[in-house]
N, C-alpha and C positions, 0 to 999 in steps of 0.2 A: 427568512421559513429557512427548516434545515436543508444544507443538504448533504448527499453520500458526492466522496470525490470517489476514479478509482486511476491505477498509474500502477505504473511499474519501469521496473530498467537492472540493471548489468552491474553490478558491482563494477568499478574503475580500479586500475591497477596499484593503487593508495587504498584501497584496502585487503583490511584479512577478517578472516570468519574469527579468530582467536582474536578483537578486539570489536567481537557484536556487543555484547556487550555498556562500552561509547556509546551505542546511541540509545537503547533499553533505555537509560535511567533521565540521560536531558528532557529525554522526546514524551518523554510518563507525564516529567517535569513540567514540561512547556503548554505542552498540548492540556494540560489538567486548567495549566495559570491560564488557558485562551481557549476552554471548553471541546476542546476537542479529543474526540473518540473515535476507535475503528481499527485496526488490526495491517499489522505491518506481521507476513511470511515472504524467509526465508526461507529460500530451497540451496546453497550452497551454489547456483549457478544467480540467477534474477530473487530478485526484486516482486514483490504482487500490494499495494495497497489496496482499503482500504479507509474512505478519511469522509469522517462525518460532525458537522460545525455551521456554524453562520458563512456566506456565501464569501466574505470576507475576510473572515478568519483564517477559511481558507486559499486565499486568494495571497497572502502571505506566506502562507503555507508554502504554497506552490514557488514562489520566487522562490525562498530558500532548497528550497531539494532544488533548483531550477542551478541554483548556485556553488550544490555540493559539491565538495570534489569525489567524494565516496561513491556517488554515482554514476553511471553514462548510460549513455541513448535510453535516455527517461522517457518518454512515451506514456499521456494524459487519453486513459481507456475510455472515459466519457463518467457526464455528470446527471445529475435529477438533484433534483428537488423531491424530501422526504417530510411524512406526518415524526418517525417513529425513526431510532437509530438503531443498530446490528447488534453495534458497541458498544452498548455503558463508558464503556473503559475503557482507553487505549490498550488494545495488545501486542504482546507479537507470539508469534509461535512459528516452526520450524517442521518443515518435510520437502525431506527427499525422499515419493514417489514419483517417480517417471514418468508415467500421466500425466503427473497438475503441470509437471515441467510440459511436456509438451501444450497442451492448456494454454498456457498461461503467452508460452509462444504466435497459438489462431488469438492471440486476445491482442496481442504487440502489431501484429502480422498488420499493414495499411490496406493486405488489399481482400482483407473480408473484416471487418469491421463487425462485430460482436451487436444487434440492434440493441439485445435485450444483455449484457455483460453481464449483468447482477444476476443473469438467469446462471454463468459461466460459473462466476466468482464467488455466487456466497454458499454452496457447496463444499468445494475447496477450502477455503479458511475455515469451515463448520468442522474437517475431516486434521486438520493443521495440528501437527503439541504443541498449545501457550507453550513460552517460556516465562 
């Protein structure tokens, strides 16, 4: 069954936005090989991602994210079983809109987890500029 997983992180001190392309090409290759689709959005201060695929493949990818030194404060926002993909291909997007940063902060907050996180994330992703 298809699973959708949402996560967010803050770039670590080892990450440089100038080297963002180093994430894009390998991620596209690896995700295509593992039948994972989704979107990674970068705001300049935060990453927000939705990944879609088989739960075993997403579990492996999650473990990889946990070990990736470019990410800090990694937060698993939510997951859900889904019948169809929002993003049939893996996409990278960028937005620097201030409202998006505040919305991501609210999704990352342990105080008020959004029960319908997908209703908040999908519109943000659809307005970002693909790279």
